TISEDO-155459 format. One record per atom (N, C-alpha, C, O): atom name; residue in one letter; chain; x, y, z. Coordinates in Angstrom, 1 decimal, always signed. Example, Ala and Ser with C-alpha at 12.3 -4.5 7.8 and 13.67 -1.06 7.14 Angstrom:
! residues 2
atom,type,mol,x,y,z
N,A,A,+13.2,-5.7,+7.8
CA,A,A,+12.3,-4.5,+7.8
C,A,A,+13.2,-3.3,+7.8
O,A,A,+14.2,-3.3,+8.5
N,S,A,+12.8,-2.2,+7.1
CA,S,A,+13.7,-1.1,+7.1
C,S,A,+12.9,+0.0,+7.9
O,S,A,+13.4,+1.1,+8.0
//
This chain:
! residues 105
atom,type,mol,x,y,z
N,M,A,+4.8,-6.7,+25.7
CA,M,A,+5.3,-5.5,+25.6
C,M,A,+5.4,-5.1,+24.0
O,M,A,+6.0,-5.9,+23.2
N,P,A,+5.0,-3.9,+23.6
CA,P,A,+5.1,-3.6,+22.1
C,P,A,+6.5,-3.3,+21.7
O,P,A,+7.3,-2.9,+22.5
N,K,A,+6.7,-3.7,+20.4
CA,K,A,+8.0,-3.4,+19.8
C,K,A,+8.3,-1.9,+19.7
O,K,A,+7.4,-1.1,+19.5
N,K,A,+9.4,-1.6,+19.9
CA,K,A,+9.9,-0.2,+19.8
C,K,A,+10.2,+0.1,+18.3
O,K,A,+10.9,-0.6,+17.7
N,T,A,+9.6,+1.3,+17.8
CA,T,A,+10.0,+1.6,+16.6
C,T,A,+11.3,+2.4,+16.5
O,T,A,+11.5,+3.2,+17.4
N,P,A,+12.0,+2.2,+15.5
CA,P,A,+13.4,+2.9,+15.5
C,P,A,+13.1,+4.4,+15.5
O,P,A,+12.1,+4.9,+15.0
N,E,A,+14.2,+5.1,+16.1
CA,E,A,+14.0,+6.5,+16.3
C,E,A,+14.1,+7.1,+14.9
O,E,A,+13.4,+8.2,+14.7
N,N,A,+14.8,+6.6,+14.0
CA,N,A,+14.9,+7.3,+12.7
C,N,A,+13.8,+7.0,+11.6
O,N,A,+13.9,+7.4,+10.5
N,S,A,+12.9,+6.2,+12.1
CA,S,A,+11.8,+5.8,+11.1
C,S,A,+10.9,+7.1,+10.9
O,S,A,+10.4,+7.7,+11.9
N,V,A,+10.7,+7.5,+9.6
CA,V,A,+9.9,+8.5,+9.3
C,V,A,+8.7,+8.1,+8.6
O,V,A,+8.8,+7.4,+7.6
N,I,A,+7.5,+8.5,+9.0
CA,I,A,+6.3,+8.1,+8.4
C,I,A,+5.6,+9.4,+7.8
O,I,A,+5.5,+10.4,+8.4
N,H,A,+5.1,+9.2,+6.6
CA,H,A,+4.6,+10.3,+5.9
C,H,A,+3.3,+10.8,+6.6
O,H,A,+2.5,+10.0,+7.1
N,P,A,+3.2,+12.1,+6.8
CA,P,A,+2.0,+12.6,+7.5
C,P,A,+0.7,+12.2,+6.9
O,P,A,-0.2,+12.0,+7.7
N,F,A,+0.5,+11.9,+5.7
CA,F,A,-0.7,+11.4,+5.1
C,F,A,-1.0,+10.0,+5.6
O,F,A,-2.1,+9.6,+5.8
N,A,A,+0.1,+9.2,+5.8
CA,A,A,-0.1,+7.9,+6.3
C,A,A,-0.4,+8.0,+7.8
O,A,A,-1.3,+7.2,+8.3
N,L,A,+0.2,+8.9,+8.5
CA,L,A,-0.1,+9.0,+9.9
C,L,A,-1.6,+9.4,+10.1
O,L,A,-2.2,+8.8,+11.0
N,D,A,-2.1,+10.3,+9.3
CA,D,A,-3.5,+10.7,+9.3
C,D,A,-4.5,+9.5,+9.0
O,D,A,-5.5,+9.5,+9.6
N,K,A,-4.1,+8.6,+8.1
CA,K,A,-5.0,+7.5,+7.7
C,K,A,-5.0,+6.5,+8.9
O,K,A,-6.0,+6.0,+9.2
N,I,A,-3.8,+6.3,+9.5
CA,I,A,-3.7,+5.4,+10.7
C,I,A,-4.6,+5.9,+11.8
O,I,A,-5.4,+5.2,+12.4
N,S,A,-4.5,+7.2,+12.0
CA,S,A,-5.3,+7.9,+13.1
C,S,A,-6.8,+7.7,+12.8
O,S,A,-7.6,+7.3,+13.7
N,M,A,-7.2,+7.9,+11.6
CA,M,A,-8.6,+7.8,+11.2
C,M,A,-9.1,+6.4,+11.3
O,M,A,-10.3,+6.1,+11.7
N,W,A,-8.2,+5.5,+11.0
CA,W,A,-8.6,+3.9,+11.2
C,W,A,-8.8,+3.7,+12.7
O,W,A,-9.8,+3.1,+13.1
N,G,A,-8.0,+4.2,+13.5
CA,G,A,-8.2,+4.0,+15.0
C,G,A,-9.5,+4.6,+15.5
O,G,A,-10.2,+3.9,+16.2
N,K,A,-9.8,+5.8,+15.1
CA,K,A,-11.0,+6.5,+15.5
C,K,A,-12.1,+5.7,+15.0
O,K,A,-13.1,+5.6,+15.7
N,A,A,-12.2,+5.2,+13.7
CA,A,A,-13.3,+4.5,+13.2
C,A,A,-13.5,+3.2,+13.9
O,A,A,-14.7,+2.7,+14.1
N,I,A,-12.4,+2.5,+14.2
CA,I,A,-12.6,+1.2,+14.9
C,I,A,-13.1,+1.5,+16.3
O,I,A,-14.1,+0.9,+16.8
N,S,A,-12.6,+2.4,+17.0
CA,S,A,-13.2,+2.9,+18.4
C,S,A,-14.6,+3.2,+18.3
O,S,A,-15.4,+2.7,+19.1
N,A,A,-14.9,+4.1,+17.3
CA,A,A,-16.4,+4.5,+17.3
C,A,A,-17.4,+3.4,+16.9
O,A,A,-18.5,+3.2,+17.5
N,Q,A,-16.9,+2.5,+15.9
CA,Q,A,-17.8,+1.4,+15.5
C,Q,A,-17.9,+0.3,+16.6
O,Q,A,-18.9,-0.3,+16.7
N,R,A,-16.9,+0.1,+17.5
CA,R,A,-16.9,-0.8,+18.6
C,R,A,-17.8,-0.2,+19.6
O,R,A,-18.7,-1.0,+20.1
N,K,A,-17.8,+1.1,+19.9
CA,K,A,-18.6,+1.6,+20.9
C,K,A,-20.1,+1.6,+20.5
O,K,A,-21.0,+1.4,+21.3
N,L,A,-20.3,+1.9,+19.2
CA,L,A,-21.6,+1.9,+18.6
C,L,A,-22.3,+0.6,+18.8
O,L,A,-23.5,+0.6,+19.0
N,R,A,-21.5,-0.5,+18.6
CA,R,A,-22.1,-1.8,+18.8
C,R,A,-22.1,-2.3,+20.2
O,R,A,-22.6,-3.4,+20.5
N,R,A,-21.6,-1.5,+21.1
CA,R,A,-21.6,-1.8,+22.6
C,R,A,-20.8,-3.0,+22.8
O,R,A,-21.2,-3.8,+23.6
N,I,A,-19.6,-3.2,+22.2
CA,I,A,-18.8,-4.2,+22.5
C,I,A,-17.6,-3.8,+23.5
O,I,A,-17.0,-2.8,+23.2
N,T,A,-17.4,-4.5,+24.6
CA,T,A,-16.4,-4.1,+25.5
C,T,A,-15.1,-4.3,+24.8
O,T,A,-14.9,-5.0,+23.8
N,M,A,-14.1,-3.6,+25.3
CA,M,A,-12.7,-3.7,+24.8
C,M,A,-12.2,-5.2,+24.9
O,M,A,-11.6,-5.8,+24.0
N,R,A,-12.5,-5.7,+26.2
CA,R,A,-12.0,-7.0,+26.4
C,R,A,-12.6,-8.1,+25.4
O,R,A,-11.9,-9.0,+24.9
N,D,A,-14.0,-8.0,+25.2
CA,D,A,-14.6,-8.9,+24.2
C,D,A,-14.1,-8.7,+22.8
O,D,A,-13.8,-9.7,+22.1
N,F,A,-14.0,-7.4,+22.4
CA,F,A,-13.5,-7.2,+21.1
C,F,A,-12.1,-7.6,+20.8
O,F,A,-11.8,-8.1,+19.8
N,A,A,-11.2,-7.5,+21.8
CA,A,A,-9.8,-7.9,+21.7
C,A,A,-9.8,-9.4,+21.5
O,A,A,-9.1,-9.9,+20.7
N,Q,A,-10.7,-10.2,+22.3
CA,Q,A,-10.7,-11.6,+22.1
C,Q,A,-11.3,-12.0,+20.6
O,Q,A,-10.7,-12.8,+20.0
N,R,A,-12.3,-11.3,+20.2
CA,R,A,-12.8,-11.6,+18.8
C,R,A,-11.7,-11.3,+17.8
O,R,A,-11.5,-12.0,+16.8
N,A,A,-11.0,-10.2,+18.0
CA,A,A,-10.0,-9.8,+17.0
C,A,A,-8.7,-10.6,+17.2
O,A,A,-7.7,-10.5,+16.5
N,N,A,-8.6,-11.4,+18.2
CA,N,A,-7.3,-12.2,+18.5
C,N,A,-6.2,-11.4,+18.8
O,N,A,-5.0,-11.7,+18.4
N,I,A,-6.4,-10.2,+19.4
CA,I,A,-5.3,-9.3,+19.9
C,I,A,-5.4,-9.1,+21.4
O,I,A,-6.4,-9.3,+22.0
N,S,A,-4.3,-8.6,+21.9
CA,S,A,-4.2,-8.2,+23.3
C,S,A,-5.0,-6.9,+23.6
O,S,A,-5.2,-6.1,+22.7
N,L,A,-5.5,-6.8,+24.8
CA,L,A,-6.1,-5.5,+25.2
C,L,A,-5.3,-4.4,+25.0
O,L,A,-5.8,-3.3,+24.7
N,N,A,-4.1,-4.6,+25.3
CA,N,A,-3.0,-3.4,+25.0
C,N,A,-2.9,-3.0,+23.6
O,N,A,-2.9,-1.8,+23.3
N,T,A,-2.9,-4.0,+22.7
CA,T,A,-2.9,-3.7,+21.3
C,T,A,-4.1,-3.1,+20.9
O,T,A,-4.0,-2.1,+20.2
N,L,A,-5.3,-3.4,+21.3
CA,L,A,-6.5,-2.8,+21.0
C,L,A,-6.5,-1.3,+21.4
O,L,A,-7.1,-0.5,+20.7
N,Q,A,-6.0,-1.1,+22.6
CA,Q,A,-5.9,+0.3,+23.1
C,Q,A,-5.0,+1.2,+22.2
O,Q,A,-5.3,+2.3,+21.8
N,R,A,-3.9,+0.6,+21.8
CA,R,A,-3.0,+1.3,+20.9
C,R,A,-3.6,+1.5,+19.5
O,R,A,-3.4,+2.6,+18.9
N,I,A,-4.4,+0.5,+19.0
CA,I,A,-5.1,+0.7,+17.8
C,I,A,-6.1,+1.9,+17.9
O,I,A,-6.2,+2.7,+17.0
N,E,A,-6.8,+1.9,+18.9
CA,E,A,-7.8,+2.9,+19.1
C,E,A,-7.2,+4.3,+19.2
O,E,A,-7.8,+5.4,+18.9
N,R,A,-6.0,+4.4,+19.7
CA,R,A,-5.3,+5.6,+19.9
C,R,A,-4.6,+6.0,+18.5
O,R,A,-4.2,+7.2,+18.3
N,G,A,-4.7,+5.1,+17.6
CA,G,A,-4.1,+5.4,+16.3
C,G,A,-2.6,+5.3,+16.2
O,G,A,-1.9,+6.0,+15.4
N,E,A,-2.0,+4.5,+17.0
CA,E,A,-0.5,+4.4,+17.0
C,E,A,+0.0,+3.8,+15.7
O,E,A,-0.7,+2.8,+15.3
N,H,A,+1.0,+4.3,+15.1
CA,H,A,+1.5,+3.8,+13.8
C,H,A,+2.4,+2.6,+14.1
O,H,A,+2.8,+1.9,+13.1
N,S,A,+2.8,+2.3,+15.2
CA,S,A,+3.7,+1.1,+15.5
C,S,A,+3.0,-0.2,+15.6
O,S,A,+3.7,-1.2,+15.7
N,V,A,+1.7,-0.2,+15.5
CA,V,A,+0.9,-1.4,+15.6
C,V,A,+1.0,-2.0,+14.2
O,V,A,+0.8,-1.3,+13.2
N,M,A,+1.1,-3.3,+14.1
CA,M,A,+1.1,-4.0,+12.9
C,M,A,-0.1,-3.7,+12.0
O,M,A,-1.2,-3.7,+12.6
N,A,A,+0.0,-3.5,+10.7
CA,A,A,-1.1,-3.2,+9.8
C,A,A,-2.1,-4.3,+9.9
O,A,A,-3.3,-4.1,+9.7
N,G,A,-1.6,-5.6,+10.0
CA,G,A,-2.6,-6.6,+10.0
C,G,A,-3.5,-6.7,+11.2
O,G,A,-4.6,-7.2,+11.1
N,N,A,-3.1,-6.1,+12.3
CA,N,A,-3.9,-5.9,+13.5
C,N,A,-5.0,-5.0,+13.2
O,N,A,-6.2,-5.2,+13.6
N,Y,A,-4.7,-3.8,+12.6
CA,Y,A,-5.8,-2.9,+12.1
C,Y,A,-6.7,-3.5,+11.1
O,Y,A,-7.9,-3.3,+11.2
N,L,A,-6.2,-4.3,+10.2
CA,L,A,-7.1,-4.8,+9.2
C,L,A,-8.0,-5.9,+9.8
O,L,A,-9.1,-6.1,+9.4
N,N,A,-7.4,-6.7,+10.7
CA,N,A,-8.2,-7.7,+11.4
C,N,A,-9.3,-7.1,+12.2
O,N,A,-10.4,-7.6,+12.2
N,A,A,-9.1,-6.1,+12.9
CA,A,A,-10.1,-5.3,+13.7
C,A,A,-11.2,-4.8,+12.9
O,A,A,-12.4,-4.8,+13.3
N,M,A,-10.8,-4.2,+11.7
CA,M,A,-11.8,-3.8,+10.8
C,M,A,-12.7,-5.0,+10.3
O,M,A,-13.9,-4.9,+10.2
N,C,A,-12.0,-6.1,+10.0
CA,C,A,-12.8,-7.2,+9.5
C,C,A,-13.8,-7.6,+10.5
O,C,A,-15.0,-7.9,+10.1
N,V,A,-13.4,-7.7,+11.8
CA,V,A,-14.3,-8.2,+12.8
C,V,A,-15.5,-7.3,+12.9
O,V,A,-16.7,-7.7,+13.1
N,L,A,-15.3,-6.0,+12.7
CA,L,A,-16.5,-5.0,+12.7
C,L,A,-17.2,-4.9,+11.4
O,L,A,-18.2,-4.2,+11.3
N,G,A,-16.6,-5.6,+10.3
CA,G,A,-17.2,-5.6,+9.1
C,G,A,-17.1,-4.2,+8.3
O,G,A,-18.0,-3.9,+7.6
N,I,A,-16.1,-3.4,+8.5
CA,I,A,-15.8,-2.2,+8.0
C,I,A,-14.7,-2.0,+7.1
O,I,A,-14.4,-1.0,+6.6
N,L,A,-14.0,-3.2,+6.9
CA,L,A,-12.8,-3.3,+6.1
C,L,A,-12.9,-2.7,+4.7
O,L,A,-12.1,-2.0,+4.2
N,G,A,-14.1,-3.1,+4.1
CA,G,A,-14.4,-2.7,+2.7
C,G,A,-14.7,-1.2,+2.6
O,G,A,-14.5,-0.6,+1.5
N,K,A,-15.1,-0.6,+3.7
CA,K,A,-15.5,+0.9,+3.7
C,K,A,-14.1,+1.7,+3.9
O,K,A,-13.9,+2.7,+3.3
N,L,A,-13.3,+1.2,+4.8
CA,L,A,-12.1,+1.9,+5.1
C,L,A,-10.8,+1.6,+4.1
O,L,A,-9.9,+2.5,+4.0
N,C,A,-10.8,+0.5,+3.6
CA,C,A,-9.6,+0.1,+2.7
C,C,A,-10.3,-0.3,+1.4
O,C,A,-10.9,-1.4,+1.3
N,I,A,-10.2,+0.6,+0.3
CA,I,A,-10.7,+0.1,-1.0
C,I,A,-9.7,-0.8,-1.6
O,I,A,-8.5,-0.7,-1.4
N,T,A,-10.2,-1.8,-2.4
CA,T,A,-9.4,-2.6,-3.1
C,T,A,-8.9,-2.0,-4.4
O,T,A,-9.7,-1.5,-5.2
N,P,A,-7.6,-2.1,-4.6
CA,P,A,-7.0,-1.4,-5.8
C,P,A,-7.5,-2.1,-7.1
O,P,A,-7.8,-3.3,-7.2
N,E,A,-7.6,-1.3,-8.1
CA,E,A,-7.9,-1.8,-9.4
C,E,A,-6.8,-2.7,-9.9
O,E,A,-5.6,-2.5,-9.6
N,H,A,-7.2,-3.7,-10.7
CA,H,A,-6.3,-4.6,-11.3
C,H,A,-5.1,-3.9,-11.9
O,H,A,-3.9,-4.4,-11.8
N,S,A,-5.3,-2.9,-12.6
CA,S,A,-4.2,-2.2,-13.3
C,S,A,-3.2,-1.6,-12.4
O,S,A,-2.1,-1.4,-12.8
N,M,A,-3.6,-1.4,-11.2
CA,M,A,-2.6,-1.0,-10.2
C,M,A,-1.7,-2.0,-9.6
O,M,A,-0.6,-1.8,-9.1
N,M,A,-2.2,-3.2,-9.8
CA,M,A,-1.4,-4.4,-9.1
C,M,A,-0.6,-5.1,-10.1
O,M,A,+0.2,-6.1,-9.8
N,V,A,-0.7,-4.7,-11.4
CA,V,A,+0.2,-5.3,-12.5
C,V,A,+1.3,-4.3,-12.9
O,V,A,+1.0,-3.2,-13.1
N,S,A,+2.4,-4.8,-13.0
CA,S,A,+3.4,-3.8,-13.4
C,S,A,+3.6,-4.0,-15.0
O,S,A,+4.0,-5.1,-15.4
N,Y,A,+3.5,-3.0,-15.7
CA,Y,A,+3.7,-2.9,-17.0
C,Y,A,+5.0,-2.3,-17.4
O,Y,A,+5.1,-1.1,-17.5
N,V,A,+6.0,-3.1,-17.5
CA,V,A,+7.4,-2.6,-17.8
C,V,A,+7.6,-2.7,-19.3
O,V,A,+7.6,-3.8,-19.9
N,E,A,+7.7,-1.6,-19.9
CA,E,A,+7.9,-1.6,-21.4
C,E,A,+9.3,-1.1,-21.7
O,E,A,+9.6,+0.0,-21.3
N,R,A,+10.0,-1.9,-22.3
CA,R,A,+11.4,-1.5,-22.6
C,R,A,+11.4,-0.5,-23.9
O,R,A,+10.7,-0.8,-24.9
N,V,A,+12.1,+0.6,-23.7
CA,V,A,+12.1,+1.5,-24.8
C,V,A,+13.6,+1.6,-25.3
O,V,A,+14.5,+1.8,-24.5
N,R,A,+13.8,+1.4,-26.5
CA,R,A,+15.2,+1.4,-27.0
C,R,A,+15.4,+2.8,-27.7
O,R,A,+14.7,+3.3,-28.5
N,V,A,+16.5,+3.4,-27.1
CA,V,A,+16.8,+4.8,-27.5
C,V,A,+18.1,+4.7,-28.5
O,V,A,+19.1,+4.1,-28.2
N,V,A,+17.9,+5.3,-29.6
CA,V,A,+19.0,+5.4,-30.5
C,V,A,+19.9,+6.5,-30.1
O,V,A,+19.5,+7.7,-30.0
N,R,A,+21.1,+6.2,-29.8
CA,R,A,+22.1,+7.2,-29.3
C,R,A,+22.4,+8.3,-30.3
O,R,A,+22.8,+9.4,-29.9
N,G,A,+22.3,+8.1,-31.6
CA,G,A,+22.6,+9.1,-32.5
C,G,A,+21.4,+10.1,-32.7
O,G,A,+21.4,+11.1,-33.5
N,D,A,+20.4,+9.8,-32.0
CA,D,A,+19.2,+10.7,-32.1
C,D,A,+19.5,+12.0,-31.6
O,D,A,+19.9,+12.2,-30.4
N,P,A,+19.2,+13.1,-32.3
CA,P,A,+19.6,+14.5,-31.8
C,P,A,+18.6,+14.9,-30.6
O,P,A,+18.9,+15.9,-30.0
N,D,A,+17.6,+14.2,-30.3
CA,D,A,+16.7,+14.6,-29.2
C,D,A,+17.3,+13.8,-27.9
O,D,A,+16.7,+14.0,-26.8
N,Y,A,+18.3,+13.0,-28.1
CA,Y,A,+18.8,+12.2,-26.9
C,Y,A,+19.7,+13.2,-26.1
O,Y,A,+20.8,+13.6,-26.6
N,F,A,+19.2,+13.6,-25.0
CA,F,A,+20.0,+14.5,-24.1
C,F,A,+20.9,+15.3,-24.8
O,F,A,+21.5,+16.2,-24.2
//
């Protein structure tokens, strides 16, 4: 039985659109390859119910299940780009503000 998402959880519409697109792409690619839902669920190591929820684009499915399904189909690199190194490193630079500075607030 799927976990219930909290009633107060708010997901950005852009994120919902992406999840929906992932589900449609997974469904289309699975059908294009003529893989049955049962066989695909076994290959992706997920339940049939979870696969149905993925293909409907439900946001309550774990992201790892979406990514795993994409890996099985070989489309992960096309649907999820790898971030540049600069996006994964946090550059925290301390700036010292002189309080006597007239430009200080």
